[in-house]
NUVOZA-611815 format. One record per residue (C-alpha): x, y, z. Coordinates in steps of 0.05 Angstrom, whole numbers, plus 32768, in hexadecimal, padded with zeros to 4 digits. Each point is the difference from the previous one (the first is absolute). Layout:
X_Y_Z
...
END
This chain:
8B0A_8838_8B8B
8003_7FC9_802B
7FB1_8008_8007
7FFC_7FFB_7FB4
8030_7FBF_7FF3
7FBB_7FCF_7FF2
7FE2_8030_7FD0
8041_8018_7FDE
8010_7FB3_7FFA
7FB9_7FED_7FDE
800A_803C_7FD0
8049_7FE2_7FE8
7FDF_7FBB_7FFD
7FC8_801A_7FD4
802A_802F_7FD6
802F_7FC5_7FEE
7FC8_7FE0_7FD2
7FEA_8042_7FDE
804B_8021_7FF2
8029_7FDC_7FCC
8043_8013_801E
8000_8014_804A
8040_8014_8027
7FF4_8016_8043
802A_801C_803A
7FFC_8018_8043
8015_803A_8029
7FFE_8020_8044
7FC9_803B_8004
801D_8025_7FC4
802E_7FEE_7FBC
804F_800E_800F
8039_7FED_7FE2
7FF1_7FAE_8010
7FC2_7FD3_7FF5
8001_7FB7_800B
7FD7_7FC2_7FEA
7FFD_7FDA_803E
7FEA_802B_8041
8022_7FCA_8031
8047_800B_7FDD
7FF9_804A_7FF2
803D_800E_8022
8029_7FCA_7FDC
7FE1_8006_7FB5
7FED_8045_7FEA
7FFB_801D_7FC1
801A_8043_7FE7
7FC5_802C_7FEB
802D_8016_7FC5
8007_7FB4_7FED
7FAC_8006_7FF5
8007_8042_7FDE
8028_7FDF_7FCD
7FE5_7FC2_7FF9
7FBC_8010_7FEF
7FEC_8026_7FC2
7FCA_803C_8007
7FCB_7FCD_7FE5
7FFD_7FE1_8042
7FC6_8017_8036
801B_8011_8040
7FD2_7FF0_803A
8013_8016_8043
7FDC_7FDF_8041
8004_8022_803E
7FDE_8021_8036
802D_8040_7FF9
7FFE_800D_8048
8040_8017_801E
8024_803A_801C
8004_8039_7FCC
804B_7FFC_8002
8005_7FB8_7FE8
7FE5_801A_7FBB
8022_8043_7FFE
8041_7FFE_8022
8045_7FDB_7FF7
800B_7FD3_8037
7FB9_7FFD_8008
7FF9_7FB1_7FFA
7FF4_7FE1_8044
802B_7FC3_7FE4
8042_8020_7FEE
801E_8043_7FEA
7FE3_800A_7FBF
802C_803B_7FD6
7FBE_8014_7FD4
7FB6_800E_801D
7FCF_7FCE_7FE8
7FDB_803B_7FDF
803D_8001_7FD2
7FFD_7FB4_7FEF
7FB5_8003_7FF9
800A_8036_7FCD
802E_7FD9_7FDC
7FCA_7FC5_7FF7
7FCB_8035_7FF0
802D_8017_7FC0
8019_7FB8_7FF0
7FBB_7FE5_7FFC
7FCA_802C_7FEB
7FC9_7FCB_8011
7FFC_7FFF_8046
7FD4_7FFA_803C
800D_7FFE_8049
7FCD_7FD0_8020
7FEC_8011_8052
7FE4_7FC8_8029
7FEA_803C_8034
7FBC_8017_7FFD
7FFF_803F_7FD8
7FD9_802C_8030
8043_7FFD_802E
802D_8019_7FC5
7FF2_804A_800B
8018_7FF5_804A
8047_7FE2_7FEE
802E_802F_7FE5
802D_7FCD_7FE5
7FC7_7FE8_7FD4
7FF6_8048_7FE5
804A_800C_7FEF
8002_7FBA_7FD9
7FB8_8009_7FD9
8021_8043_7FE9
8045_7FDB_7FE9
7FCF_7FCF_7FE4
7FDD_8032_7FDD
7FBC_7FF0_802B
7FFF_7FB4_7FDE
7FF4_7FE2_803E
7FCB_7FD1_800B
7FDB_7FDB_8034
8003_7FB5_8003
7FB2_7FFB_7FF6
7FE3_7FE7_7FC2
7FEF_8043_7FEA
804E_801B_800F
801B_7FC0_7FDA
7FD6_800D_7FC4
8014_804A_7FFC
8040_7FEE_8007
7FFF_7FC8_7FCB
7FE0_803A_7FD4
8038_8025_8008
8035_7FC9_7FF2
7FDB_7FF2_7FBE
8000_8049_7FE2
END
């Protein structure tokens, strides 16, 4: 995601003016049992993902922003996180989020033309029920239509 930081910051800046209530959290590669609010303090100030699942009701819209580009084991295997030894695979956490928040979308800043060549993107698209959208005007419009259904 390093190549997409500026674009993602602009997206969040614009989103703040459009949403009545916006909460955002960071994660590395895939969502596991912890997320964080401040990327520089990610090891010191983590929030359990379970707390997010409990805190926000199903009326909230879930928007995940990430390039979904990683080794497939990071999504599919316990211990797949490159930062710590996660007990449950990222895929389990993504399914929990999708089950909790029926209105969801994954925004991917990678060009859509490369998605088919990245195995992890295919795995995540399947988990996300094909609700992955490019960070383009057309992709964002499609995502917002999905979220407003």
